[in-house]
Structure formats: C-alpha cells, structure tokens
C-alpha positions as CSV (number, residue, x, y, z in Angstrom):
1,M,-66.7,28.7,-36.2
2,K,-70.0,28.0,-37.9
3,Y,-71.9,31.0,-39.3
4,L,-75.5,30.8,-40.4
5,I,-76.1,31.7,-44.0
6,I,-79.4,32.4,-45.6
7,L,-80.0,31.1,-49.1
8,E,-82.5,32.7,-51.4
9,P,-83.5,31.5,-54.9
10,T,-83.2,34.2,-57.7
11,D,-84.2,34.3,-61.3
12,T,-80.7,33.1,-62.3
13,G,-79.7,30.8,-59.3
14,F,-79.2,31.5,-55.7
15,S,-77.9,34.3,-53.5
16,A,-76.7,34.1,-49.9
17,Y,-75.7,36.3,-46.9
18,S,-74.8,35.8,-43.3
19,P,-76.8,37.8,-40.7
20,D,-73.7,37.8,-38.4
21,L,-71.4,39.4,-41.0
22,D,-72.6,42.6,-42.5
23,G,-71.9,42.9,-46.2
24,C,-70.7,39.3,-46.6
25,V,-72.7,38.0,-49.6
26,A,-72.3,35.5,-52.5
27,A,-74.3,34.4,-55.6
28,G,-74.1,31.3,-57.7
29,D,-75.8,29.3,-60.4
30,D,-77.1,26.7,-57.9
31,R,-77.4,25.9,-54.2
32,E,-74.2,24.0,-53.9
33,E,-72.1,26.6,-55.8
34,T,-73.6,29.4,-53.7
35,I,-72.7,27.6,-50.4
36,A,-69.1,27.0,-51.6
37,L,-68.8,30.6,-52.7
38,M,-70.3,31.8,-49.4
39,R,-67.7,29.7,-47.5
40,E,-65.0,31.4,-49.4
41,A,-66.6,34.8,-48.9
42,I,-66.8,34.3,-45.1
43,A,-63.1,33.3,-44.9
44,F,-62.1,36.3,-47.0
45,H,-64.3,38.6,-44.9
46,L,-62.8,37.4,-41.6
47,E,-59.3,37.6,-43.0
48,G,-59.9,41.2,-44.0
49,M,-61.4,42.1,-40.5
50,A,-58.3,40.5,-38.8
51,A,-55.9,42.4,-41.1
52,E,-57.6,45.6,-40.1
53,G,-57.4,44.7,-36.4
54,L,-61.2,44.5,-36.1
55,P,-62.7,42.0,-33.7
56,I,-64.1,38.8,-35.3
57,P,-67.8,38.6,-34.5
58,M,-69.0,35.4,-32.8
59,P,-71.8,33.6,-34.6
60,Y,-75.1,34.3,-32.8
61,S,-77.9,33.9,-35.3
62,E,-79.9,30.8,-35.5
63,A,-82.8,29.6,-37.7
64,A,-86.1,28.1,-36.9
65,L,-89.0,27.0,-39.1
66,V,-92.6,27.6,-37.8
67,D,-95.8,26.1,-39.0
68,V,-98.7,28.5,-39.7
69,A,-102.2,27.9,-41.0
70,A,-102.5,29.1,-44.6
C-alpha cells in the first residue's frame, strides 16, 4: 500500500506524518532520512495494529497543489 506522508521543514531538519494513520510520525536531519524513518514508522504502526487485531486503514488521502495570486 502507498500512504501519503506530509513533510515539514523544522529548525533542525524535517518532520513527517501520515494523515491516514493517526499518531504515526517521524523526524530526521534531512528530507531523505525523514522519508526513510517514516517508511519504518508506518510499517511498525501497521504491525502493531495487526497484532492488536485492529483493522488496517486503507490509504485515502491525496495531495494537490493550487496556484493562488499573492
């Protein structure tokens, strides 16, 4: 499955979360590290949900960029 992650720059690197997976977050020194850590966090999150017998949420979020006059 492919889950959308949102990357946000911070004062010390990047943080990320997935809108489809409440509480699933990661932070790293740079964009690439944060993406890798988020991949691991999602796998761990889903494993935990499965172990508890919880349903695995299907990915539903999507991203779009819009142009606006500034």
